[in-house]
C-alpha positions as CSV (number, residue, x, y, z in Angstrom):
1,M,-33.2,-44.0,-26.5
2,G,-32.8,-45.2,-29.6
3,G,-33.0,-43.4,-33.2
4,G,-35.9,-43.9,-35.4
5,L,-37.0,-42.5,-38.6
6,I,-40.9,-41.8,-38.6
7,I,-42.3,-41.3,-42.2
8,F,-45.2,-39.9,-42.3
9,I,-47.4,-39.6,-45.7
10,C,-50.5,-37.8,-46.1
11,C,-53.2,-38.3,-48.2
12,M,-55.0,-35.8,-50.1
13,Q,-57.5,-36.0,-52.5
14,F,-57.7,-33.7,-55.7
15,D,-61.3,-32.5,-57.1
16,L,-60.0,-32.5,-61.1
17,N,-61.1,-30.5,-63.9
18,I,-60.0,-33.1,-67.0
19,K,-61.4,-31.0,-69.9
20,I,-61.0,-32.6,-73.3
21,V,-58.9,-30.4,-75.7
22,D,-58.8,-31.3,-79.5
23,V,-55.2,-32.6,-80.4
24,I,-53.4,-30.4,-82.0
25,M,-52.2,-32.1,-85.7
26,E,-49.6,-31.5,-87.5
27,K,-49.9,-30.0,-90.5
28,I,-50.0,-31.4,-94.3
29,L,-50.0,-30.1,-97.2
30,I,-50.0,-32.2,-100.1
31,V,-49.4,-31.7,-104.1
32,G,-51.7,-32.1,-106.7
33,A,-55.7,-31.3,-106.3
34,G,-56.5,-33.5,-109.3
35,G,-57.9,-37.2,-108.6
36,H,-54.9,-38.7,-107.2
37,G,-54.4,-35.5,-105.1
38,R,-58.1,-36.4,-103.7
39,A,-57.4,-39.8,-103.4
40,V,-54.6,-38.8,-101.0
41,A,-57.2,-35.9,-98.9
42,E,-59.3,-38.5,-98.1
43,T,-57.0,-40.9,-96.7
44,I,-55.7,-38.4,-94.4
45,E,-58.7,-37.4,-93.4
46,T,-60.0,-41.0,-92.2
47,A,-56.6,-41.5,-90.9
48,G,-56.5,-38.1,-88.3
49,V,-52.7,-38.1,-88.0
50,Y,-52.6,-34.2,-90.4
51,E,-54.9,-31.8,-91.1
52,I,-54.6,-31.4,-94.2
53,A,-53.2,-27.1,-94.8
54,G,-54.0,-26.6,-98.4
55,F,-52.9,-27.9,-101.4
56,L,-50.5,-27.1,-104.1
57,D,-50.8,-27.1,-107.7
58,D,-49.1,-25.8,-110.6
59,V,-52.6,-25.3,-112.4
60,Y,-53.0,-22.4,-109.5
61,P,-54.8,-19.7,-110.1
62,E,-57.5,-22.2,-112.6
63,I,-58.3,-24.6,-108.8
64,T,-58.8,-22.0,-105.4
65,S,-59.7,-25.2,-103.5
66,V,-60.5,-29.1,-103.4
67,W,-63.1,-29.2,-100.9
68,S,-63.1,-27.1,-98.3
69,Y,-59.2,-26.6,-98.5
70,P,-57.6,-23.7,-99.9
71,V,-55.5,-24.1,-103.5
72,L,-52.8,-21.9,-102.1
73,G,-50.3,-21.8,-105.3
74,T,-47.8,-23.7,-107.7
75,T,-45.1,-26.4,-106.9
76,H,-42.4,-23.2,-108.2
77,D,-41.0,-22.1,-104.7
78,L,-42.0,-25.0,-101.6
79,S,-39.9,-23.2,-99.8
80,A,-42.7,-20.5,-99.2
81,F,-45.0,-22.3,-97.9
82,T,-43.3,-24.1,-94.9
83,C,-45.2,-21.3,-92.3
84,Y,-48.6,-23.5,-93.6
85,A,-47.4,-26.8,-92.6
86,G,-44.2,-28.7,-91.8
87,A,-45.9,-32.1,-93.8
88,M,-46.2,-32.4,-97.3
89,V,-47.5,-35.1,-99.8
90,V,-46.8,-35.3,-103.0
91,A,-49.4,-36.6,-105.0
92,I,-49.0,-36.2,-108.7
93,G,-49.3,-39.3,-110.2
94,N,-46.5,-38.7,-113.2
95,N,-42.8,-40.6,-111.3
96,Q,-40.7,-37.9,-113.0
97,V,-42.4,-34.9,-111.5
98,R,-43.7,-36.8,-108.1
99,E,-39.6,-37.1,-107.9
100,S,-38.5,-34.2,-108.9
101,V,-40.3,-31.9,-106.6
102,F,-40.4,-34.8,-103.4
103,D,-36.6,-34.2,-104.0
104,R,-37.0,-30.2,-103.3
105,A,-40.1,-30.2,-100.5
106,K,-37.3,-32.5,-98.7
107,S,-34.2,-29.4,-99.3
108,A,-37.7,-27.2,-98.5
109,G,-37.0,-28.7,-95.2
110,F,-40.9,-30.5,-96.0
111,T,-41.1,-33.8,-93.6
112,M,-42.3,-36.5,-96.4
113,P,-44.5,-39.1,-94.6
114,S,-45.8,-42.4,-96.0
115,I,-49.4,-41.9,-96.5
116,V,-50.8,-45.4,-97.4
117,H,-54.2,-46.0,-97.8
118,S,-55.7,-49.1,-96.4
């Protein structure tokens, strides 16, 4: 008798219940609750890549919200806000202030994505 290899392939049909689940987006904080910050927020909302966790602005607590988003505090201690989001965008018009806050945010551990309005 000759030796041979017999392979059985079993085909099964599965009834899969596929549910659409909300995509969990990375959260982002926006520094600057003025006009530039609001324009950046609109761009973020339109892109649908990040979920806005809130704003930071040095006039807090005079401003406590922008639309439905909270203004969580000032830029004094950025590391205190890492529990709210892993990403941050600095939407301040003054170049020197923007650069300073950007550097401090990076040092605090935030990722700093580019938000581009198209």
